[in-house]
MARBA-523314 format. One line per 2 residues: number of its first residue (from 1); their letters; for each residue x, y, z of N, C-alpha, C. Coordinates in nm, 3 decimals. Last residue first. Layout:
BEGIN
NUM = a = X,Y,Z,X,Y,Z,X,Y,Z; ...
REM end
This chain:
BEGIN
180 = ih = -0.045,-2.013,-0.299,-0.138,-2.033,-0.411,-0.072,-2.120,-0.514; 0.141,-1.976,-0.091,0.006,-2.019,-0.061,-0.087,-2.036,-0.180
178 = fd = 0.468,-2.124,-0.127,0.375,-2.011,-0.121,0.232,-2.063,-0.122; 0.730,-2.262,-0.078,0.599,-2.303,-0.031,0.506,-2.183,-0.014
176 = kr = 0.980,-2.175,-0.125,0.903,-2.219,-0.242,0.759,-2.250,-0.206; 1.100,-2.129,0.118,1.035,-2.017,0.050,0.954,-2.058,-0.072
174 = qa = 1.250,-2.325,0.236,1.105,-2.328,0.259,1.031,-2.223,0.177; 1.511,-2.263,0.174,1.457,-2.391,0.126,1.305,-2.397,0.140
172 = ka = 1.556,-2.027,0.318,1.538,-2.023,0.172,1.477,-2.150,0.117; 1.363,-2.010,0.620,1.483,-2.052,0.547,1.455,-2.054,0.398
170 = vr = 1.164,-1.718,0.672,1.184,-1.863,0.679,1.310,-1.894,0.598; 1.125,-1.423,0.868,1.177,-1.495,0.753,1.179,-1.644,0.779
168 = qr = 1.012,-1.148,0.970,0.967,-1.287,0.988,1.006,-1.367,0.866; 1.113,-0.903,0.875,1.162,-0.960,1.001,1.122,-1.104,1.023
166 = yl = 1.171,-0.661,0.681,1.141,-0.803,0.656,1.197,-0.882,0.774; 1.266,-0.412,0.709,1.143,-0.442,0.781,1.097,-0.586,0.761
164 = sp = 1.474,-0.382,0.539,1.508,-0.403,0.680,1.385,-0.436,0.764; 1.369,-0.318,0.289,1.397,-0.459,0.320,1.433,-0.484,0.467
162 = dv = 1.136,-0.107,0.207,1.244,-0.110,0.308,1.269,-0.254,0.350; 1.000,0.074,-0.051,1.034,-0.061,-0.006,1.154,-0.054,0.088
160 = ae = 0.979,0.329,-0.145,0.884,0.287,-0.040,0.922,0.153,0.021; 1.146,0.354,-0.358,1.192,0.409,-0.229,1.102,0.365,-0.114
158 = vm = 0.978,0.255,-0.558,1.095,0.176,-0.518,1.145,0.223,-0.380; 0.803,0.471,-0.576,0.752,0.339,-0.540,0.866,0.251,-0.490
156 = ke = 0.969,0.668,-0.667,0.916,0.680,-0.531,0.859,0.547,-0.483; 1.009,0.563,-0.924,1.123,0.584,-0.834,1.076,0.595,-0.689
154 = ad = 0.754,0.567,-1.041,0.817,0.438,-1.011,0.935,0.454,-0.915; 0.485,0.738,-1.012,0.627,0.768,-0.992,0.697,0.641,-0.946
152 = ld = 0.240,0.656,-1.266,0.289,0.658,-1.128,0.439,0.689,-1.126; 0.011,0.687,-1.457,0.143,0.749,-1.465,0.197,0.767,-1.323
150 = lg = -0.156,0.369,-1.489,-0.146,0.504,-1.437,-0.003,0.556,-1.451; -0.221,0.103,-1.518,-0.239,0.193,-1.632,-0.235,0.339,-1.591
148 = lf = -0.190,-0.104,-1.341,-0.288,0.000,-1.307,-0.314,0.095,-1.423; 0.010,-0.248,-1.480,-0.118,-0.311,-1.446,-0.226,-0.206,-1.418
146 = ek = 0.221,-0.061,-1.486,0.160,-0.109,-1.610,0.021,-0.168,-1.584; 0.269,-0.039,-1.208,0.238,0.080,-1.289,0.167,0.041,-1.418
144 = ve = 0.335,-0.302,-1.148,0.219,-0.240,-1.086,0.174,-0.119,-1.166; 0.570,-0.332,-1.303,0.453,-0.420,-1.325,0.326,-0.358,-1.269
142 = ra = 0.737,-0.135,-1.188,0.700,-0.127,-1.331,0.575,-0.211,-1.359; 0.758,-0.241,-0.928,0.698,-0.108,-0.949,0.654,-0.092,-1.094
140 = vs = 0.892,-0.478,-0.984,0.757,-0.485,-0.930,0.686,-0.350,-0.950; 1.137,-0.376,-1.066,1.055,-0.450,-1.163,0.912,-0.462,-1.114
138 = ap = 1.215,-0.245,-0.826,1.202,-0.170,-0.952,1.116,-0.245,-1.053; 1.240,-0.436,-0.622,1.126,-0.344,-0.621,1.108,-0.266,-0.751
136 = de = 1.356,-0.703,-0.568,1.358,-0.635,-0.697,1.241,-0.537,-0.708; 1.326,-0.784,-0.302,1.453,-0.804,-0.369,1.467,-0.729,-0.501
134 = la = 1.062,-0.718,-0.232,1.174,-0.673,-0.149,1.306,-0.677,-0.225; 0.918,-0.844,-0.431,0.901,-0.699,-0.414,1.014,-0.641,-0.329
132 = rl = 0.992,-1.107,-0.379,1.038,-1.042,-0.503,1.024,-0.891,-0.494; 0.851,-1.148,-0.143,0.997,-1.154,-0.141,1.055,-1.087,-0.266
130 = yd = 0.583,-1.125,-0.240,0.636,-1.036,-0.135,0.788,-1.032,-0.138; 0.468,-1.129,-0.563,0.542,-1.206,-0.464,0.610,-1.110,-0.367
128 = vy = 0.158,-1.041,-0.676,0.292,-0.990,-0.649,0.353,-1.073,-0.537; -0.079,-1.071,-0.925,-0.020,-1.136,-0.809,0.124,-1.089,-0.795
126 = lt = -0.341,-0.881,-1.026,-0.196,-0.892,-1.041,-0.144,-0.955,-0.912; -0.658,-0.911,-1.174,-0.572,-0.938,-1.060,-0.426,-0.947,-1.102
124 = ei = -0.968,-0.755,-1.235,-0.838,-0.794,-1.288,-0.745,-0.811,-1.168; -1.312,-0.800,-1.232,-1.192,-0.791,-1.150,-1.071,-0.840,-1.230
122 = ne = -1.544,-0.852,-1.363,-1.521,-0.712,-1.328,-1.393,-0.693,-1.245; -1.566,-1.125,-1.393,-1.544,-1.045,-1.513,-1.510,-0.900,-1.482
120 = qs = -1.427,-1.370,-1.199,-1.498,-1.243,-1.193,-1.465,-1.156,-1.314; -1.271,-1.594,-1.191,-1.404,-1.608,-1.250,-1.482,-1.476,-1.255
118 = al = -1.043,-1.528,-1.054,-1.030,-1.560,-1.196,-1.166,-1.566,-1.265; -1.146,-1.510,-0.795,-1.099,-1.390,-0.864,-1.092,-1.412,-1.014
116 = wk = -1.197,-1.783,-0.744,-1.307,-1.688,-0.749,-1.264,-1.562,-0.824; -0.938,-1.887,-0.743,-1.035,-1.935,-0.841,-1.151,-1.836,-0.857
114 = kv = -0.837,-1.743,-0.522,-0.774,-1.730,-0.653,-0.870,-1.775,-0.763; -1.003,-1.838,-0.319,-1.008,-1.696,-0.355,-0.948,-1.675,-0.494
112 = es = -0.922,-2.107,-0.307,-1.061,-2.073,-0.341,-1.073,-1.928,-0.387; -0.660,-2.070,-0.223,-0.686,-2.139,-0.349,-0.827,-2.106,-0.398
110 = lh = -0.706,-1.954,0.024,-0.641,-1.876,-0.080,-0.658,-1.940,-0.217; -0.828,-2.170,0.166,-0.897,-2.042,0.146,-0.837,-1.966,0.028
108 = kq = -0.618,-2.358,0.162,-0.748,-2.388,0.100,-0.824,-2.259,0.069; -0.422,-2.217,0.304,-0.397,-2.263,0.167,-0.527,-2.291,0.094
106 = fi = -0.549,-2.181,0.555,-0.516,-2.065,0.471,-0.494,-2.106,0.326; -0.559,-2.451,0.634,-0.683,-2.372,0.624,-0.659,-2.251,0.533
104 = rk = -0.286,-2.512,0.642,-0.374,-2.584,0.548,-0.505,-2.508,0.528; -0.209,-2.338,0.850,-0.152,-2.322,0.716,-0.240,-2.392,0.613
102 = mk = -0.342,-2.450,1.065,-0.379,-2.315,1.021,-0.327,-2.289,0.879; -0.201,-2.691,1.082,-0.345,-2.694,1.053,-0.389,-2.557,1.001
100 = dd = 0.055,-2.594,1.141,0.033,-2.678,1.023,-0.114,-2.682,0.983; 0.016,-2.450,1.384,0.051,-2.380,1.260,0.025,-2.464,1.136
98 = ev = -0.273,-2.545,1.576,-0.134,-2.562,1.536,-0.108,-2.496,1.403; -0.481,-2.353,1.773,-0.469,-2.420,1.644,-0.320,-2.426,1.605
96 = dg = -0.511,-2.205,2.000,-0.475,-2.345,2.017,-0.452,-2.418,1.885; -0.383,-1.869,2.053,-0.477,-1.969,2.002,-0.421,-2.109,2.012
94 = vp = -0.274,-1.645,2.164,-0.222,-1.689,2.035,-0.314,-1.793,1.972; -0.441,-1.375,2.320,-0.417,-1.521,2.315,-0.377,-1.563,2.174
92 = eg = -0.252,-1.070,2.337,-0.371,-1.143,2.296,-0.340,-1.292,2.297; -0.048,-0.892,2.381,-0.100,-0.965,2.495,-0.227,-1.041,2.465
90 = rr = 0.074,-0.778,2.170,-0.050,-0.713,2.217,-0.109,-0.782,2.339; 0.280,-0.955,2.125,0.312,-0.817,2.165,0.190,-0.746,2.223
88 = em = 0.130,-1.179,2.042,0.209,-1.184,2.166,0.240,-1.044,2.216; 0.033,-1.087,1.798,-0.061,-1.119,1.905,0.011,-1.124,2.040
86 = mk = 0.273,-1.058,1.655,0.187,-0.943,1.677,0.091,-0.968,1.794; 0.362,-1.323,1.648,0.443,-1.221,1.714,0.358,-1.099,1.747
84 = rq = 0.156,-1.440,1.494,0.182,-1.487,1.630,0.259,-1.381,1.709; 0.187,-1.305,1.250,0.063,-1.294,1.326,0.083,-1.333,1.473
82 = sa = 0.446,-1.396,1.178,0.418,-1.253,1.196,0.293,-1.231,1.280; 0.403,-1.669,1.151,0.499,-1.620,1.250,0.475,-1.472,1.280
80 = lv = 0.217,-1.668,0.938,0.179,-1.721,1.070,0.274,-1.672,1.179; 0.377,-1.557,0.735,0.252,-1.492,0.776,0.212,-1.538,0.916
78 = ed = 0.578,-1.749,0.716,0.611,-1.613,0.756,0.487,-1.538,0.804; 0.430,-1.964,0.626,0.504,-1.977,0.752,0.542,-1.840,0.806
76 = ln = 0.337,-1.866,0.379,0.244,-1.878,0.492,0.314,-1.900,0.626; 0.491,-1.622,0.186,0.505,-1.754,0.244,0.420,-1.764,0.370
74 = rl = 0.265,-1.418,0.004,0.373,-1.430,0.101,0.374,-1.572,0.156; 0.143,-1.206,-0.240,0.167,-1.345,-0.204,0.285,-1.350,-0.107
72 = mf = -0.097,-0.960,-0.278,0.037,-0.989,-0.228,0.046,-1.134,-0.184; -0.266,-0.850,-0.545,-0.274,-0.953,-0.442,-0.132,-0.992,-0.401
70 = iv = -0.437,-0.595,-0.653,-0.297,-0.633,-0.641,-0.291,-0.724,-0.520; -0.711,-0.566,-0.859,-0.665,-0.619,-0.731,-0.516,-0.652,-0.742
68 = ky = -0.919,-0.348,-0.985,-0.785,-0.398,-1.014,-0.727,-0.437,-0.879; -1.266,-0.357,-1.071,-1.158,-0.356,-0.973,-1.028,-0.404,-1.035
66 = ry = -1.569,-0.191,-1.138,-1.456,-0.266,-1.193,-1.340,-0.249,-1.094; -1.891,-0.228,-0.973,-1.767,-0.157,-1.004,-1.669,-0.251,-1.073
64 = tp = -2.100,-0.395,-0.913,-2.131,-0.271,-0.986,-2.007,-0.192,-1.025; -2.061,-0.610,-0.749,-2.029,-0.626,-0.891,-2.053,-0.501,-0.974
62 = pl = -1.902,-0.532,-0.436,-2.021,-0.530,-0.521,-1.983,-0.537,-0.668; -1.713,-0.758,-0.253,-1.706,-0.641,-0.340,-1.828,-0.641,-0.431
60 = hr = -1.706,-0.987,-0.111,-1.813,-0.893,-0.078,-1.803,-0.762,-0.156; -1.483,-1.130,-0.164,-1.609,-1.178,-0.222,-1.726,-1.082,-0.198
58 = lq = -1.285,-1.008,-0.003,-1.293,-0.979,-0.146,-1.426,-1.020,-0.208; -1.249,-1.078,0.261,-1.355,-0.982,0.230,-1.375,-0.957,0.080
56 = fs = -1.033,-1.244,0.281,-1.162,-1.295,0.329,-1.278,-1.203,0.293; -0.812,-1.089,0.203,-0.869,-1.185,0.109,-1.006,-1.236,0.151
54 = ii = -0.854,-0.744,0.298,-0.803,-0.878,0.321,-0.878,-0.977,0.232; -0.777,-0.450,0.134,-0.885,-0.542,0.167,-0.824,-0.680,0.187
52 = kv = -0.708,-0.117,0.101,-0.652,-0.243,0.149,-0.766,-0.331,0.196; -0.762,0.068,-0.186,-0.821,0.026,-0.059,-0.758,-0.107,-0.021
50 = ak = -0.690,0.351,-0.386,-0.650,0.219,-0.340,-0.713,0.191,-0.204; -0.918,0.515,-0.619,-0.826,0.511,-0.505,-0.791,0.367,-0.471
48 = gv = -1.118,0.517,-0.801,-0.994,0.584,-0.838,-0.889,0.584,-0.727; -1.366,0.509,-0.557,-1.338,0.498,-0.700,-1.213,0.580,-0.733
46 = ae = -1.445,0.535,-0.296,-1.311,0.485,-0.320,-1.275,0.473,-0.468; -1.708,0.598,-0.269,-1.611,0.702,-0.232,-1.469,0.663,-0.271
44 = gl = -1.823,0.353,-0.319,-1.834,0.457,-0.422,-1.737,0.571,-0.396; -1.802,0.210,-0.082,-1.701,0.189,-0.185,-1.709,0.291,-0.299
42 = ws = -2.004,0.227,0.104,-1.906,0.336,0.102,-1.805,0.323,-0.011; -2.147,-0.010,0.103,-2.205,0.107,0.038,-2.105,0.223,0.024
40 = nd = -2.099,-0.244,0.222,-2.003,-0.204,0.120,-2.049,-0.078,0.047; -2.146,-0.409,0.512,-2.174,-0.281,0.448,-2.064,-0.247,0.349
38 = rh = -2.093,-0.676,0.573,-2.209,-0.610,0.633,-2.248,-0.482,0.560; -1.869,-0.743,0.433,-1.979,-0.840,0.432,-2.106,-0.781,0.494
36 = lt = -1.689,-0.545,0.497,-1.757,-0.538,0.367,-1.876,-0.633,0.360; -1.538,-0.496,0.724,-1.678,-0.535,0.739,-1.756,-0.521,0.607
34 = ka = -1.292,-0.402,0.671,-1.299,-0.527,0.747,-1.442,-0.579,0.759; -1.325,-0.158,0.560,-1.288,-0.268,0.470,-1.295,-0.403,0.540
32 = re = -1.363,0.013,0.772,-1.481,-0.029,0.696,-1.451,-0.147,0.603; -1.108,0.083,0.857,-1.182,-0.019,0.932,-1.305,-0.070,0.856
30 = de = -0.854,0.106,0.635,-0.979,0.169,0.671,-1.063,0.059,0.737; -0.494,0.143,0.629,-0.619,0.068,0.636,-0.738,0.158,0.664
28 = fy = -0.214,0.184,0.651,-0.287,0.219,0.528,-0.419,0.143,0.521; -0.027,0.137,0.860,-0.114,0.030,0.812,-0.190,0.060,0.684
26 = gl = 0.325,0.212,0.926,0.182,0.236,0.924,0.104,0.129,0.851; 0.586,0.145,0.950,0.554,0.250,0.853,0.404,0.276,0.842
24 = ln = 0.604,-0.064,1.132,0.672,0.062,1.162,0.636,0.176,1.068; 0.421,-0.279,1.262,0.420,-0.220,1.129,0.473,-0.077,1.142
22 = de = 0.475,-0.352,1.521,0.446,-0.456,1.424,0.447,-0.406,1.280; 0.510,-0.114,1.659,0.623,-0.207,1.651,0.600,-0.318,1.547
20 = da = 0.326,0.117,1.449,0.361,0.058,1.578,0.475,-0.040,1.557; 0.132,0.376,1.300,0.250,0.291,1.299,0.278,0.241,1.440
18 = sr = -0.221,0.363,1.377,-0.097,0.432,1.346,0.018,0.332,1.349; -0.530,0.317,1.278,-0.416,0.236,1.322,-0.289,0.307,1.280
16 = qn = -0.688,0.520,1.174,-0.713,0.473,1.310,-0.597,0.392,1.364; -0.691,0.627,0.917,-0.581,0.662,1.007,-0.604,0.619,1.151
14 = dt = -0.857,0.547,0.724,-0.919,0.624,0.831,-0.816,0.667,0.935; -0.795,0.558,0.375,-0.754,0.518,0.509,-0.826,0.605,0.611
12 = vv = -0.741,0.509,0.050,-0.852,0.524,0.143,-0.804,0.470,0.278; -0.492,0.679,-0.128,-0.527,0.561,-0.050,-0.641,0.595,0.045
10 = pv = -0.407,0.778,-0.459,-0.466,0.813,-0.329,-0.514,0.686,-0.258; -0.103,0.703,-0.608,-0.242,0.660,-0.598,-0.297,0.704,-0.462
8 = gg = 0.169,0.761,-0.619,0.074,0.863,-0.661,-0.072,0.822,-0.656; 0.370,0.619,-0.500,0.370,0.628,-0.646,0.270,0.728,-0.700
6 = ls = 0.296,0.616,-0.239,0.407,0.704,-0.276,0.418,0.719,-0.427; 0.086,0.422,-0.278,0.060,0.555,-0.223,0.171,0.653,-0.263
4 = vm = 0.214,0.195,-0.365,0.121,0.261,-0.456,0.090,0.403,-0.409; 0.376,0.151,-0.130,0.434,0.161,-0.263,0.340,0.234,-0.359
2 = rm = 0.195,0.118,0.074,0.286,0.233,0.078,0.347,0.257,-0.060; 0.084,-0.119,0.000,0.000,0.000,0.000,0.088,0.125,0.000
REM end
């Protein structure tokens, strides 16, 4: 989100979640995006802007609009480790579900979402590998710019990427295990 924002795309955010130890550069979120299943009437305000939406809410996008979805792919072991660390820092219960079981649940969900996205005539999707965005932000910036069809500032998009914030890493041998 920071990449597209610095590139020149206005971002819909309510600024309720400020930067913290889990996300040092901020969240670029709007709480309404978490409840699209209850109310998506506000999306008209977002036309021409970027909105961060978790995969579980994508099915609740109304078919009355055309969407360009940039879907970030990240190794699920890293996602689970990141979530666990965030919950621990907040003093929230981590939960009883083992990582392997949670990973299988996420894999199934993400496979279903990918199929659903492919079947939607009003949605175009660009899949971006998280690790590739860190290692080669210039090519990812070009792809995003081309996908969106906008005159974005690719140099600023590249500057938005801070590899030092990549803290939940898995061994290189495990990185091939992405979720889709």
